[in-house]
Every structure is written in structure tokens, then in C-alpha cells.
C-alpha positions in Angstrom: 82.6 82.9 112.2 83.8 79.7 110.6 87.3 79.1 109.5 86.8 79.8 105.8 85.4 83.3 106.5 88.3 84.0 108.9 90.9 83.0 106.4 89.1 85.0 103.7 89.0 88.1 105.8 92.7 87.8 106.6 93.5 87.2 102.9 91.3 90.1 101.9 93.1 92.4 104.4 96.5 91.2 103.1 95.5 91.8 99.4 94.1 95.2 100.2 97.3 96.2 102.1 99.5 95.1 99.2 97.3 97.2 96.9 97.6 100.3 99.1 101.4 99.8 99.3 101.5 99.5 95.5 99.6 102.8 95.0 101.8 104.6 97.5 105.2 103.3 96.4 104.9 103.0 92.6 104.5 106.1 90.4 103.8 104.3 87.1 100.1 104.5 86.1 99.8 101.0 84.9 101.2 99.6 88.1 98.9 101.9 90.1 95.9 100.5 88.1 97.0 97.0 88.9 97.2 97.9 92.6 93.8 99.4 92.5 92.4 96.3 90.9 94.0 94.3 93.7 92.2 96.4 96.2 88.9 96.0 94.4 89.4 92.2 94.2 90.1 92.2 98.0 86.7 93.9 98.5 85.1 91.3 96.2 86.6 88.5 98.2 85.3 90.0 101.4 81.8 90.5 99.9 81.7 86.9 98.8 83.0 85.5 102.1 80.4 87.3 104.1 77.7 86.3 101.6 78.7 82.7 102.1 78.8 83.0 105.8 75.3 84.7 106.0 73.9 82.4 103.2 72.7 85.4 101.2 73.2 86.3 97.6 73.6 90.0 98.1 77.3 89.9 98.5 77.8 88.0 95.3 75.6 90.5 93.4 77.7 93.4 94.9 80.9 91.6 93.8 79.5 91.2 90.3 78.7 94.9 90.1 82.1 95.8 91.4 83.7 93.7 88.7 81.8 95.6 86.1 82.8 99.0 87.6 86.4 97.8 87.7 86.3 96.9 84.1 85.0 100.3 83.1 87.6 102.0 85.3 90.4 100.1 83.6 89.1 100.9 80.1 88.8 104.6 80.8 92.1 104.7 82.7 94.0 102.9 79.9 92.5 105.2 77.3 93.8 108.2 79.3 97.2 106.6 79.6 97.4 105.9 75.9 96.3 109.5 75.1 99.0 110.9 77.4 101.6 108.6 75.9 100.7 109.8 72.4 101.1 113.4 73.5 104.2 112.8 75.5 106.6 109.8 75.3 106.8 109.8 79.1 103.9 108.6 81.3 104.5 109.6 84.9 101.9 110.4 87.5 103.8 113.4 88.7 104.1 114.8 85.2 100.3 114.6 84.6 99.9 117.7 86.8 101.7 119.7 84.1 98.6 119.2 81.8 96.4 121.4 83.9 94.9 124.2 81.9 
């Protein structure tokens, strides 16, 4: 592999690790969404790096699809958080289990 792909893979691994750490350590839903977005962007970077290395367009198409899925995930997730905040003034991931019917 060339140097750009090597650096991109290392950067992608670093971003994905920071995202996993953010999901594990933080309990606030918005911070967790940001960490999940960081992990998705790390995957996008990896797709684009390998697409460039292989001189194919498929990786860029997958990255574009992943961005659309990530936007939908954020819209639905933020709607759920706003609905929970209207119901209770506290938004905590551990407290969401109290809403089970």
C-alpha cells in the first residue's frame, strides 16, 4: 500500500477507537450520538482510502450511502431525545430503561 492509504487506515483506526471510548465512557445521549458519528466517519474514511488505492468508485458510493444513513440516524435519535426531554427534564441513558412498558 502507498503512504496515503497507510496514514488513512491509522487515522481511521484512531477515530474509531475514540468513538468507541466515547460511547463506553459517556452516558449522555447527545455525546453518544457524536461518538457514533465519529465511528461512522472513520468507516467512511476507510472506504474512501481503499477506493483511492484500488482506483474504484465503489468505496466512495458506500461512503455516500453511509452518510445518508447517518443523517437519518441522527434525525430519528434527536427526535427521540427531544421527546424524552419533553416527558422528563432529565435525559440519561440509564434512565431510559424506566420507560419500558
